[in-house]
C-alpha positions as CSV (number, residue, x, y, z in Angstrom):
1,M,-78.3,-79.2,2.3
2,E,-77.8,-79.5,5.8
3,D,-80.3,-79.1,7.7
4,K,-78.7,-76.1,9.9
5,E,-81.6,-74.1,11.3
6,I,-80.6,-70.0,11.6
7,R,-80.8,-69.2,15.3
8,L,-83.0,-66.4,17.3
9,L,-81.7,-63.1,17.6
10,R,-80.7,-62.1,21.4
11,A,-81.6,-59.4,23.0
12,D,-78.3,-57.7,22.7
13,E,-78.5,-58.3,18.9
14,I,-81.5,-56.0,18.4
15,E,-81.7,-52.5,18.2
16,C,-84.3,-49.6,17.7
17,R,-85.0,-46.9,15.5
18,V,-87.6,-44.0,15.8
19,A,-89.8,-44.8,13.2
20,V,-92.9,-41.8,14.7
21,I,-92.6,-39.2,16.7
22,N,-95.2,-36.2,17.8
23,E,-96.1,-34.2,20.8
24,K,-97.9,-37.4,22.7
25,G,-95.1,-39.9,22.3
26,L,-92.6,-42.1,19.5
27,S,-93.2,-45.1,18.2
28,L,-89.6,-47.9,17.3
29,L,-89.1,-50.2,15.2
30,L,-87.2,-53.4,16.0
31,F,-83.7,-53.9,13.6
32,K,-80.3,-56.0,13.2
33,D,-77.6,-54.3,11.7
34,A,-74.9,-56.3,9.5
35,R,-72.3,-57.4,11.5
36,V,-75.0,-59.4,13.6
37,D,-75.7,-60.8,10.5
38,Q,-72.5,-61.9,9.4
39,K,-72.2,-63.2,13.2
40,I,-74.8,-65.4,12.9
41,L,-74.4,-67.0,9.3
42,D,-70.6,-67.6,10.4
43,E,-71.9,-69.8,13.1
44,T,-74.3,-71.5,11.4
45,F,-72.8,-72.4,8.2
46,T,-68.8,-71.4,8.4
47,P,-66.4,-68.5,7.1
48,F,-66.1,-70.6,4.1
49,G,-69.8,-71.9,3.8
50,W,-71.5,-68.4,2.3
51,K,-70.5,-65.6,0.5
52,R,-72.1,-62.2,-0.7
53,T,-71.5,-60.6,-3.9
54,H,-73.4,-57.5,-5.2
55,Q,-74.7,-55.9,-8.7
56,S,-76.4,-52.9,-10.1
57,I,-79.8,-53.7,-11.8
58,D,-82.2,-50.8,-13.6
59,G,-79.9,-48.6,-11.4
60,N,-80.2,-50.3,-7.5
61,L,-77.8,-52.3,-6.1
62,Y,-78.6,-55.7,-5.3
63,C,-77.1,-58.3,-2.5
64,T,-76.9,-61.7,-3.1
65,V,-75.8,-64.4,-0.4
66,E,-75.1,-67.5,-1.5
67,I,-75.1,-71.3,1.3
68,W,-73.0,-73.4,-0.3
69,D,-75.0,-77.0,-0.7
70,K,-73.0,-80.3,0.7
71,E,-75.5,-82.4,-0.9
72,K,-75.9,-80.8,-3.8
73,G,-72.2,-79.9,-4.7
74,Q,-73.3,-76.1,-5.1
75,W,-74.2,-72.8,-4.4
76,I,-77.5,-71.6,-3.8
77,A,-78.9,-67.9,-3.7
78,K,-81.3,-65.4,-2.4
79,Q,-81.1,-62.1,-3.4
80,D,-83.2,-59.3,-2.7
81,V,-81.9,-55.2,-2.9
82,G,-81.4,-52.1,-1.0
83,I,-82.6,-49.0,0.0
84,P,-79.9,-45.9,0.2
85,S,-79.8,-44.6,3.0
86,Y,-79.4,-40.3,3.6
87,S,-76.0,-39.9,4.5
88,E,-73.8,-42.3,2.0
89,K,-76.0,-43.5,-0.8
90,E,-73.2,-46.5,-2.0
91,K,-72.4,-47.5,1.1
92,G,-76.5,-47.6,2.6
93,Q,-77.8,-49.6,-0.5
94,A,-74.7,-52.2,0.3
95,S,-75.1,-52.6,3.6
96,D,-79.4,-52.6,3.2
97,S,-79.3,-54.9,0.3
98,F,-77.4,-57.6,2.4
99,K,-79.5,-57.1,5.4
100,R,-82.5,-57.3,3.5
101,A,-81.0,-60.9,1.5
102,C,-80.4,-62.2,4.8
103,F,-83.7,-61.8,5.8
104,N,-84.7,-63.9,2.4
105,W,-82.4,-66.8,4.4
106,G,-84.2,-66.2,7.8
107,V,-81.4,-64.1,9.9
108,G,-83.8,-62.0,11.9
109,R,-87.1,-62.8,10.0
110,E,-88.9,-62.9,13.7
111,L,-88.6,-59.0,13.9
112,Y,-91.4,-58.8,11.3
113,T,-93.6,-60.3,14.3
114,A,-92.6,-57.9,16.7
115,P,-96.1,-55.7,17.9
116,F,-96.7,-51.8,17.7
117,I,-94.0,-50.6,20.0
118,W,-95.9,-47.0,21.5
119,I,-93.3,-45.1,23.8
120,T,-95.7,-42.2,25.7
121,A,-94.0,-38.4,26.1
122,P,-92.9,-38.8,29.6
123,N,-90.6,-41.7,29.0
124,A,-89.3,-40.5,25.7
125,N,-88.2,-37.1,26.8
126,I,-89.6,-35.3,23.6
127,Q,-88.4,-32.0,22.6
128,K,-89.7,-29.6,19.9
129,K,-87.1,-27.6,17.7
130,G,-88.9,-25.8,15.7
131,E,-92.0,-27.7,13.7
132,K,-90.6,-30.7,14.5
133,Y,-90.4,-33.3,17.5
134,T,-87.3,-34.8,18.3
135,T,-85.3,-37.2,21.4
136,G,-82.4,-37.8,22.3
137,E,-83.3,-40.5,24.2
138,R,-81.6,-44.0,23.6
139,F,-83.7,-47.1,23.6
140,H,-82.2,-50.6,23.9
141,V,-84.0,-54.1,24.5
142,Q,-83.6,-55.8,27.6
143,E,-85.2,-59.1,27.2
144,I,-87.6,-60.9,24.4
145,R,-89.0,-64.1,23.9
146,Y,-90.4,-66.4,21.5
147,N,-92.8,-69.3,21.0
148,D,-92.2,-72.9,18.7
149,R,-93.3,-70.6,15.7
150,R,-90.6,-68.5,16.4
151,E,-93.1,-65.5,16.8
152,I,-92.1,-62.8,19.9
153,T,-94.6,-63.7,22.8
154,G,-92.3,-61.4,25.3
155,L,-90.7,-58.2,24.7
156,V,-89.0,-55.1,27.2
157,I,-87.3,-52.0,26.6
158,V,-85.9,-49.8,28.6
159,N,-84.3,-46.1,28.0
160,S,-80.5,-45.0,28.5
161,Q,-80.9,-44.9,32.0
162,G,-82.5,-48.7,32.0
163,K,-85.9,-47.7,33.3
164,K,-88.1,-49.9,31.7
165,V,-90.8,-47.9,29.3
166,Y,-91.9,-50.4,27.5
167,E,-93.2,-54.3,28.0
168,F,-95.4,-57.0,25.9
169,Q,-96.3,-60.3,27.1
170,G,-98.3,-62.4,24.2
171,K,-99.6,-65.6,23.7
172,E,-97.4,-68.4,24.0
173,T,-98.9,-70.5,21.5
174,G,-100.6,-69.1,18.2
175,R,-100.7,-65.5,16.8
176,E,-101.3,-62.6,18.7
177,T,-104.2,-60.2,17.9
178,K,-102.7,-56.7,18.1
179,P,-101.4,-55.5,14.7
180,S,-97.3,-56.0,14.0
181,G,-94.8,-53.1,13.4
182,K,-95.4,-53.9,9.9
183,H,-99.0,-53.0,10.1
184,M,-98.3,-50.1,11.7
185,E,-96.1,-48.7,9.7
186,A,-98.4,-49.6,6.9
187,L,-101.2,-47.8,8.8
188,E,-99.4,-44.6,9.4
189,R,-98.6,-44.1,5.4
190,E,-102.0,-44.3,4.9
191,L,-102.9,-41.8,7.4
192,E,-100.0,-39.5,6.3
193,R,-101.1,-39.6,2.3
194,T,-104.8,-39.0,3.4
195,G,-103.5,-36.1,5.7
196,V,-106.0,-38.0,8.7
197,A,-104.6,-37.8,12.3
198,M,-104.0,-40.7,14.3
199,E,-106.3,-39.5,17.1
200,T,-109.3,-39.5,15.0
201,V,-108.5,-43.2,14.3
202,L,-108.4,-43.7,18.3
203,E,-111.6,-41.7,18.8
204,R,-113.6,-43.8,16.4
205,Y,-112.9,-46.9,18.0
206,H,-113.5,-45.3,21.3
207,I,-109.8,-46.2,22.7
208,R,-107.4,-43.1,24.2
209,E,-104.0,-45.1,23.1
210,V,-102.3,-46.7,20.0
211,S,-101.4,-49.6,22.0
212,Q,-105.2,-50.3,22.2
213,L,-105.7,-50.9,18.6
214,T,-106.5,-54.1,17.6
215,M,-106.3,-56.2,14.3
216,P,-109.7,-55.9,13.7
217,M,-109.9,-52.3,14.3
218,Y,-106.7,-52.0,11.9
219,T,-108.6,-54.0,9.3
220,N,-111.4,-52.1,9.7
221,A,-109.0,-48.8,9.3
222,M,-107.2,-49.6,6.7
223,N,-109.7,-50.1,5.1
224,S,-111.9,-46.9,5.3
225,L,-108.3,-45.3,4.5
226,K,-108.0,-46.9,1.0
227,K,-111.3,-45.2,0.1
228,T,-110.1,-41.7,1.2
229,G,-108.9,-39.6,-1.7
230,T,-105.2,-38.1,-1.1
231,K,-104.4,-35.2,0.7
232,K,-103.5,-32.0,-1.3
233,A,-100.2,-30.5,-1.2
234,A,-100.1,-27.4,0.6
């Protein structure tokens, strides 16, 4: 296969999604949509140099993305499974499986190096409706930088009014010592499973904000949570 490197995502190609929200603030995840995947595959391999197919295996929808290898004279395939959306199950699975297959080819893989993004309540327009917290605010990536290892080293997020609500300045070389977004997703799942509050974790390490959590603190907290039993259903 020709030595073609898939380019890194631009700021305007990255979207923000609320992951966790409470009275103190909310966390954001960075993601790309299928249109971005298609555009980058077209740019890199031409519209005729790649193809996608879907198949159902054990009730799950898989997507296979194939790239034409001129040297070998054959298609090279990478596959992944999708997760259905709440609104449109089949369409959601098809789109998700395609995006995951593109991750396998390296499209947007740099998003896995994103830091934990926490927006404090004053900057998030959080409202309580019944027992749930919500926000009508929309967030956008204004600036993003990478190092030579394709890791995120700088990130600026603004709200719908253009106000800066989050900024990250990481190391230009080497790996950031803060937990990544994927790390924090795992921590949040453990907190939900055990019923332990995030505030309890922060108090244990004598810090006030989630953004102050370091990788050693995260590892220690996860090890302790894994030894904690699952909370009983109400």
